[in-house]
Backbone bond lengths (Angstrom), bond angles and torsions (degrees), N, CA, C in turn:
res aa  C-N    CA-C-N  psi(-1)  N-CA   C-N-CA  omega(-1)  CA-C   N-CA-C  phi
1 M - - - 1.442 - - 1.535 109.76 -
2 V 1.291 116.62 136.32 1.448 123.06 -179.09 1.527 108.89 -92.33
3 E 1.347 114.97 129.28 1.458 119.23 177.22 1.518 109.48 -100.83
4 I 1.291 116.19 141.03 1.457 121.38 176.50 1.519 107.48 -109.01
5 Y 1.331 115.30 124.27 1.457 121.11 -178.50 1.523 110.29 -100.02
6 S 1.309 114.57 148.05 1.458 120.22 174.78 1.530 108.28 -76.84
7 L 1.310 116.89 166.87 1.463 121.78 178.39 1.525 109.82 -59.68
8 E 1.312 117.46 -41.75 1.468 121.33 179.47 1.529 110.99 -63.54
9 Q 1.318 117.15 -41.67 1.460 120.39 178.77 1.528 110.87 -64.87
10 M 1.318 116.98 -39.42 1.469 120.51 178.43 1.519 111.19 -64.76
11 K 1.333 116.59 -40.69 1.460 120.51 177.69 1.520 110.29 -63.20
12 M 1.326 116.85 -42.79 1.451 121.92 -179.80 1.533 110.57 -63.35
13 I 1.313 117.45 -44.00 1.461 121.90 178.76 1.523 110.83 -62.79
14 R 1.330 116.18 -45.05 1.470 121.25 178.95 1.532 110.17 -61.46
15 N 1.327 117.24 -42.37 1.460 121.66 179.29 1.528 110.78 -64.96
16 Q 1.331 117.67 -41.73 1.457 120.93 178.49 1.527 110.79 -63.83
17 K 1.308 118.00 -39.60 1.470 121.34 177.93 1.518 110.66 -65.54
18 R 1.352 116.90 -40.12 1.472 120.51 178.17 1.514 110.17 -62.96
19 I 1.332 117.08 -45.47 1.454 120.83 179.77 1.524 110.77 -60.96
20 E 1.304 117.16 -41.68 1.468 121.15 178.49 1.529 111.31 -64.46
21 R 1.340 117.76 -42.41 1.474 120.69 177.79 1.518 110.77 -62.72
22 Q 1.352 116.70 -40.47 1.459 119.54 179.10 1.530 110.64 -66.31
23 K 1.312 117.33 -39.13 1.458 121.39 178.47 1.525 110.32 -63.27
24 E 1.317 117.91 -43.42 1.459 122.46 178.06 1.520 110.55 -62.78
25 S 1.332 116.90 -41.25 1.463 120.70 178.01 1.516 110.74 -63.34
26 A 1.337 117.40 -44.16 1.460 121.91 179.27 1.522 111.13 -60.02
27 E 1.324 116.40 -41.80 1.460 120.51 178.61 1.526 111.83 -67.55
28 S 1.327 117.00 -22.67 1.456 121.91 177.14 1.530 111.90 -90.91
29 G 1.330 117.24 3.99 1.464 121.39 178.23 1.501 115.32 87.89
30 I 1.343 117.81 18.44 1.462 121.26 -178.33 1.533 109.22 -116.44
31 S 1.326 116.18 123.04 1.462 121.71 175.18 1.513 109.13 -80.03
32 T 1.333 116.10 147.60 1.465 120.49 -179.36 1.522 110.85 -139.50
33 A 1.322 113.91 164.19 1.468 122.74 172.16 1.525 106.01 -149.28
34 V 1.330 115.83 175.87 1.466 120.51 -177.60 1.524 109.65 -123.07
35 V 1.324 115.68 128.58 1.456 122.97 176.87 1.516 107.60 -129.92
36 Y 1.316 116.15 121.22 1.468 121.58 -178.28 1.530 112.08 51.32
37 G 1.313 115.58 40.81 1.456 120.99 177.12 1.523 115.06 77.99
38 Q 1.324 117.37 0.35 1.457 121.87 179.88 1.524 110.03 -106.62
39 I 1.321 115.98 139.09 1.458 120.82 176.09 1.519 108.86 -78.55
40 V 1.330 115.94 131.70 1.465 122.37 175.04 1.519 108.11 -119.75
41 T 1.319 116.47 154.64 1.458 121.21 -177.68 1.514 111.34 -105.70
42 I 1.336 114.85 148.55 1.457 121.26 -176.92 1.522 108.67 -133.25
43 G 1.332 117.21 132.76 1.430 117.90 168.62 1.505 119.93 137.60
44 D 1.302 120.38 -23.71 1.443 120.45 -174.48 1.511 110.08 -138.48
45 Y 1.309 115.92 171.91 1.456 120.03 179.44 1.522 112.38 -62.60
46 D 1.331 117.17 -26.81 1.457 119.35 -179.06 1.526 112.73 -97.99
47 C 1.336 117.04 10.98 1.467 122.13 176.24 1.532 109.31 -93.95
48 D 1.330 115.74 170.25 1.459 119.71 178.29 1.527 112.16 -65.05
49 Y 1.344 116.65 -35.39 1.472 122.15 -179.65 1.518 108.58 -133.15
50 H 1.330 116.96 142.35 1.464 121.94 -175.44 1.531 113.19 -75.84
51 S 1.325 117.39 -29.43 1.460 121.48 -175.61 1.526 109.36 -155.65
52 W 1.337 115.87 171.79 1.469 119.47 176.94 1.516 110.69 -64.33
53 K 1.330 117.81 -37.63 1.470 119.89 177.94 1.529 110.38 -65.04
54 H 1.294 117.85 -42.84 1.471 121.98 177.32 1.524 109.70 -57.50
55 F 1.338 116.63 -43.69 1.458 120.87 178.44 1.530 111.06 -62.41
56 I 1.333 116.91 -45.96 1.476 120.55 -178.21 1.520 110.60 -66.17
57 V 1.311 118.40 -42.17 1.471 121.08 178.03 1.533 109.59 -59.72
58 A 1.308 116.89 -40.94 1.478 120.38 177.81 1.524 110.93 -63.25
59 Q 1.336 117.33 -38.68 1.458 119.86 179.57 1.535 110.99 -70.14
60 I 1.327 116.90 -35.35 1.458 120.65 176.14 1.539 109.11 -64.20
61 A 1.326 116.50 -42.45 1.473 120.27 178.36 1.532 110.20 -64.30
62 R 1.317 116.53 -39.72 1.471 120.85 -178.71 1.520 110.81 -68.93
63 L 1.324 117.17 -45.80 1.459 121.61 -176.54 1.522 113.71 -84.35
64 G 1.324 116.73 -31.05 1.460 122.52 -170.27 1.527 108.03 93.89
65 F 1.325 116.12 151.07 1.460 120.30 -177.14 1.528 112.35 -57.86
66 L 1.323 117.42 -46.95 1.464 119.37 -174.77 1.531 112.17 -64.48
67 R 1.324 117.67 -43.63 1.474 119.00 178.13 1.526 110.90 -65.25
68 Y 1.329 117.18 -38.43 1.453 120.36 178.66 1.528 110.60 -64.25
69 V 1.313 116.40 -45.50 1.467 121.32 179.03 1.533 110.33 -62.65
70 N 1.322 117.39 -41.29 1.471 120.37 178.17 1.523 111.41 -66.32
71 L 1.312 117.68 -36.19 1.452 121.90 178.61 1.524 111.93 -68.03
72 T 1.322 116.37 -44.30 1.461 121.27 -170.28 1.522 114.76 -98.05
73 G 1.322 117.03 -21.01 1.460 119.57 -177.92 1.520 114.35 85.52
74 W 1.312 117.52 5.54 1.465 120.30 177.40 1.526 110.05 -61.59
75 D 1.320 116.58 148.44 1.454 122.19 163.88 1.527 105.60 -77.64
76 I 1.324 117.18 128.26 1.463 119.64 -172.74 1.526 112.23 -60.68
77 N 1.328 117.96 -37.43 1.465 120.28 178.67 1.518 111.55 -66.90
78 E 1.328 116.61 -40.49 1.463 120.51 177.55 1.529 111.17 -65.31
79 L 1.320 116.46 -39.90 1.463 120.95 178.49 1.524 110.17 -61.77
80 V 1.315 117.20 -46.61 1.469 120.99 179.75 1.524 110.23 -61.30
81 E 1.336 116.64 -44.43 1.469 120.18 179.26 1.516 111.70 -62.86
82 D 1.332 117.29 -43.13 1.465 120.30 180.00 1.532 111.61 -67.52
83 L 1.327 117.35 -37.13 1.462 120.36 176.98 1.533 110.39 -63.83
84 A 1.320 116.35 -41.67 1.457 120.92 -177.52 1.528 112.25 -75.77
85 G 1.326 116.56 -32.20 1.456 119.43 -171.78 1.504 116.48 -100.80
86 S 1.282 118.92 -16.46 1.456 120.92 -176.18 1.515 111.45 -70.74
87 D 1.333 116.00 118.36 1.461 120.42 -179.23 1.525 112.30 -85.07
88 D 1.326 116.73 -27.76 1.459 121.19 -178.35 1.528 109.68 -94.11
89 P 1.331 117.77 109.59 1.462 119.38 -177.83 1.529 113.81 -69.28
90 N 1.327 116.97 -11.07 1.464 120.28 177.42 1.525 111.18 -111.56
91 D 1.325 115.54 25.46 1.468 122.10 176.82 1.529 109.82 -55.96
92 D 1.319 116.06 146.39 1.459 121.18 -178.48 1.534 113.53 -59.67
93 I 1.336 119.05 -25.03 1.466 118.53 -179.63 1.527 110.33 -64.09
94 W 1.319 117.50 -34.58 1.464 120.70 179.59 1.531 110.72 -77.02
95 L 1.326 116.24 -40.68 1.464 120.62 176.38 1.519 110.85 -62.48
96 D 1.335 117.06 -40.61 1.478 120.80 179.81 1.528 111.12 -60.24
97 D 1.334 117.21 -45.45 1.471 120.19 178.28 1.527 110.62 -64.37
98 A 1.328 116.23 -42.90 1.463 119.59 179.86 1.528 110.60 -62.02
99 T 1.317 116.87 -38.75 1.467 121.16 -179.77 1.521 111.19 -70.01
100 K 1.317 116.60 -46.50 1.473 120.77 -176.41 1.527 113.09 -69.03
101 Y 1.314 117.68 -38.42 1.462 120.24 -169.06 1.526 115.13 -114.16
102 F 1.354 116.94 -11.73 1.462 119.36 -176.90 1.532 112.12 -133.90
103 D 1.333 116.53 25.28 1.468 122.27 176.11 1.517 113.89 48.05
104 A 1.334 116.44 41.33 1.454 120.21 -179.28 1.525 111.72 -71.21
105 V 1.313 114.09 148.75 1.452 122.25 175.04 1.522 106.68 -131.60
106 E 1.332 116.37 120.49 1.464 120.69 -178.82 1.536 109.80 -79.95
107 A 1.329 114.89 144.10 1.463 120.48 179.61 1.518 110.78 -64.32
108 N 1.325 115.26 148.18 1.465 121.97 173.03 1.518 107.22 -88.82
109 Y 1.312 116.78 106.47 1.472 120.08 -177.70 1.487 111.79 -89.60
């Protein structure tokens, strides 16, 4: 028997599959986030992004500073200072933004 799903059901199924893929990646030691509905990888030379900061900088470039600031609530001057001054590219401030706004899942090391 063929089942017909509503648009909402299809979205829910797709979201559940994405969450499961991210969980599997995390268990394999790969951090992930979501950009335009696509899972991207974070963490190594062979990943889409080298670090959480690299990922966030790419999202700022994609969205523009003002849209990013409006999305996240950052003070633009503080954001610029933290981008320029942060020595640790995997600092929790970048992971926190990735988690809150881009459905990031950190790898289980």
